[in-house]
C-alpha positions, 0 to 999 in steps of 0.5 A: 686111531683114537685120541685118548684125553689125561690130565698129567700134574705135576705137583709143587718141587717135583719134575715131570719124570718122578713116580706117579699116580695113574689114576682110573675112573669108575664105570662109563665115569670121567677123569672130573667126577668128583671122586677122581677130581678130589682125589687128583687135588689130595695127591698135589696137595701131598706132592705127589704126580698124577695122570688121571685118564679117560678111558675112551669106550671106543670115542675119539677126544672122550670127556665127561659122562658116557652118553648114554644115546651113543651105542656102545662098542668098548669091551671090559678089557679095553681098559688094560690096552689103554692103561698100556698106552699110557704107560708108555706115554709115561715112560717116554717122559722117563717115569721109572715108578708107577701107582696104578690105582683105580676107582669102582669098576675101575679099581676091577679094571686096574686088578685085571691089569696087576692079574694078567698084563706087565709093565716095568713101570708099575710098582705098586697097585692101589684099589679104591672099593673095586667092584665085584662080580656075582652071576646071580646079582649080575641077572638080577641087576640087568633085570632090574635096569633093563627089563628082559632076562640077562640069559636071553640076551647073552644068547643072542649075543654069543650067537652073533658072535659065533657067527663072527657078528661081534661087531653089530648092533643089538637094538635096546639091549642096554648095557651097564646104566645106560637102558634101552641103549645099542650095544654091540654083542662083543660088547655086551659079553665082555660086560656081561658072559659070566667071567670071574675076571670080573671078580677083584677077589678072584683076581688078587691072588693072580697079582704079584705086586703090592696091592692095596684094596681101601673098602669103606664099611658104610659102602652100598654099592660095593658091600661085599669086597671086604667079606668076600672069599678069595680063592686060595 
């Protein structure tokens, strides 16, 4: 029942049904953040059609950065379902060839799509500085941003979820870049409960499609994406 927001650009000399690069933003971001807008402009200049999308984060007609004052009800894996909806939309336009491109956490979610979902349109993946995950770093990062022990909040969220109250808000638990925000137990667990599917290098061996990973040597946000060991 939500309206999803995207920007579909047909490059000069191309048809709407030609190859498309579907671009997904990073954490709580949007399709007009500088990185995504810059990618869209470059793709258009190079003659590629593109579809930049906003994840809904369970909000209707979401535009712009996520407002931390709004309670969080979205889940990490929602991205896979919404990418599928957009791919179906492109299919109805006659598109038959799509490159999925994700940036930062969006790159990790594109990797999750490649490892766990399937769609005839998707021919290749591009992961730009995709997010990695480490349990110790997750605990330390949560403590630094939110001022409380991650294990304690996870235990509370698990108790609610086990009792069938996963949709109940945990007041002031905080999520991602939003300290003090309210978040449902299920939403919190989807981002913080230990899960190797949050880690791009762990997902890579499960992806059957051709996949390009782009990592910057001076990247301070995701410094380990190129060096982190991958399971065989």
